[in-house]
PAZAPA-4460 file (N, C-alpha, C; in steps of 0.05 Angstrom, whole numbers, plus 32768, in hexadecimal, padded with zeros to 4 digits):
% residues 71
    n_x    n_y    n_z   ca_x   ca_y   ca_z    c_x    c_y    c_z   seq   type   mol
   8010   7FE8   8000   8000   8000   8000   8011   8019   8000     1      X     A
   8027   8019   8010   8039   8030   8011   8047   8035   7FF6     2      X     A
   804D   801F   7FE7   8059   8023   7FCD   8046   8031   7FBA     3      X     A
   802C   802A   7FBC   8018   8037   7FAB   8016   8055   7FB1     4      X     A
   8015   805B   7FCB   8014   8077   7FD3   802E   8086   7FCA     5      X     A
   8044   8079   7FCD   805E   8085   7FC4   805E   808A   7FA7     6      X     A
   8054   8076   7F97   8053   807A   7F7A   8041   8090   7F72     7      X     A
   802A   8092   7F7F   8017   80A8   7F79   8023   80C3   7F80     8      X     A
   8030   80C5   7F97   803D   80DE   7F9F   8053   80E5   7F8C     9      X     A
   8063   80D1   7F84   8079   80D6   7F71   806F   80E0   7F56    10      X     A
   805A   80D4   7F4C   804F   80DC   7F32   8042   80F8   7F34    11      X     A
   8034   80FD   7F4B   8028   8117   7F4F   803D   812D   7F51    12      X     A
   8053   8127   7F5E   8069   813A   7F61   8076   8140   7F46    13      X     A
   807A   812C   7F36   8085   8130   7F1B   8072   8141   7F0A    14      X     A
   8058   813A   7F0C   8044   8149   7EFC   8043   8166   7F05    15      X     A
   8044   816B   7F1F   8044   8187   7F29   805D   8196   7F20    16      X     A
   8073   8189   7F20   808C   8196   7F17   808B   819D   7EF9    17      X     A
   8080   818B   7EE9   807E   8190   7ECC   806A   81A7   7EC7    18      X     A
   8053   81A6   7ED6   8040   81BB   7ED2   804B   81D6   7EDB    19      X     A
   805B   81D7   7EF0   8067   81F0   7EF9   807B   81FA   7EE5    20      X     A
   808A   81E8   7ED8   809D   81F0   7EC4   808E   81FC   7EAC    21      X     A
   8079   81EF   7EA3   8069   81FA   7E8D   805D   8215   7E94    22      X     A
   8053   8218   7EAC   8047   8231   7EB5   805C   8247   7EB6    23      X     A
   8075   8240   7EBE   808A   8254   7EBF   8092   825D   7EA3    24      X     A
   8093   824A   7E90   809A   8251   7E74   8084   8263   7E68    25      X     A
   806B   825E   7E6F   8055   826E   7E64   8055   828A   7E71    26      X     A
   8060   828D   7E89   805F   82A6   7E97   8075   82B9   7E8F    27      X     A
   808A   82AF   7E82   80A0   82C0   7E79   80A2   82C1   7E5B    28      X     A
   80AA   82D8   7E51   80AD   82DC   7E34   80C5   82EE   7E2F    29      X     A
   80D5   82E7   7E1B   80EC   82F7   7E13   80EA   82FD   7DF6    30      X     A
   80F4   8315   7DEF   80F5   831D   7DD3   810E   832D   7DCE    31      X     A
   811A   832B   7DB7   8132   833A   7DB1   812D   834A   7D97    32      X     A
   812F   8364   7D99   812B   8376   7D82   8144   8387   7D7F    33      X     A
   8152   8383   7D69   8169   8393   7D62   817E   8392   7D78    34      X     A
   8182   837B   7D84   8196   8378   7D99   818C   8380   7DB5    35      X     A
   8174   838A   7DB7   8168   8392   7DD1   8157   837B   7DDB    36      X     A
   815F   8370   7DF2   814F   835A   7DFE   813A   8365   7E10    37      X     A
   8121   835C   7E0C   810B   8364   7E1C   80FE   834B   7E28    38      X     A
   80FA   834C   7E42   80ED   8335   7E4F   80D6   833E   7E60    39      X     A
   80C2   832D   7E61   80AA   8333   7E71   80A2   831A   7E80    40      X     A
   8097   831D   7E98   808D   8306   7EA7   8075   830E   7EB7    41      X     A
   8064   82FA   7EBA   804B   82FD   7ECA   8052   82F4   7EE7    42      X     A
   8052   8307   7EF9   805C   8301   7F14   804A   82EC   7F22    43      X     A
   8030   82EE   7F1F   801E   82DB   7F2C   8021   82BF   7F21    44      X     A
   8024   82BC   7F07   8028   82A2   7EFB   8043   8296   7F03    45      X     A
   8057   82A7   7F05   8071   829E   7F0D   8071   8294   7F2A    46      X     A
   8062   82A1   7F3C   805F   8298   7F57   8051   827D   7F58    47      X     A
   803C   827A   7F48   802E   8260   7F46   8040   824A   7F3C    48      X     A
   8051   8251   7F29   8064   823D   7F1F   8077   8234   7F35    49      X     A
   8081   8247   7F45   8093   8240   7F5B   8084   822E   7F70    50      X     A
   806B   8234   7F74   805B   8223   7F87   8059   8206   7F7C    51      X     A
   8054   8204   7F62   8053   81E9   7F57   806E   81DB   7F57    52      X     A
   8084   81EA   7F53   809E   81DE   7F56   80A2   81D3   7F72    53      X     A
   809B   81E3   7F86   809D   81DA   7FA2   808C   81C2   7FA8    54      X     A
   8073   81C2   7F9E   8062   81AB   7FA2   806D   8192   7F94    55      X     A
   8079   8196   7F7D   8085   8180   7F6F   809C   8174   7F7E    56      X     A
   80AD   8185   7F8A   80C4   817B   7F99   80BA   816C   7FB2    57      X     A
   80A6   8177   7FC0   809B   816A   7FD8   808E   8150   7FD0    58      X     A
   8080   814F   7FBA   8073   8136   7FB2   8087   8120   7FAB    59      X     A
   809D   8128   7F9D   80B1   8114   7F96   80BF   810A   7FAF    60      X     A
   80C6   811C   7FC1   80D4   8113   7FDA   80C2   8101   7FEB    61      X     A
   80A8   8109   7FEE   8096   80F9   7FFD   8091   80DD   7FF0    62      X     A
   8090   80DD   7FD5   808C   80C4   7FC7   80A4   80B2   7FCB    63      X     A
   80BC   80BD   7FCA   80D4   80AD   7FCF   80D6   80A2   7FEB    64      X     A
   80CD   80B2   7FFE   80CD   80A9   801A   80BA   8092   801E    65      X     A
   80A1   8095   8013   808E   807F   8015   8098   8066   8007    66      X     A
   80A5   806A   7FF0   80B0   8053   7FE0   80C5   8045   7FF0    67      X     A
   80D7   8054   7FFD   80ED   8048   800C   80E4   803A   8026    68      X     A
   80CE   8044   8032   80C4   8038   804B   80BB   801B   8048    69      X     A
   80B3   8014   8030   80A8   7FF9   802C   80BE   7FE4   8027    70      X     A
   80D7   7FED   8022   80ED   7FDA   801D   80F7   7FCE   8036    71      X     A
***
């Protein structure tokens, strides 16, 4: 049972990390015009991306802990 919980947490952590990465890429934009680099970012979406990164890390660590406890 603990291996199943660990696997679910591990997959959820990976999914949250991937979603956070996609959210971060969508929140930032760069453009170069005549050698002038211009960048813009959505602060709220960037904060949400960091939250999903954090949830992903917590999910992966918790999943690994549950996975190791059953051995």
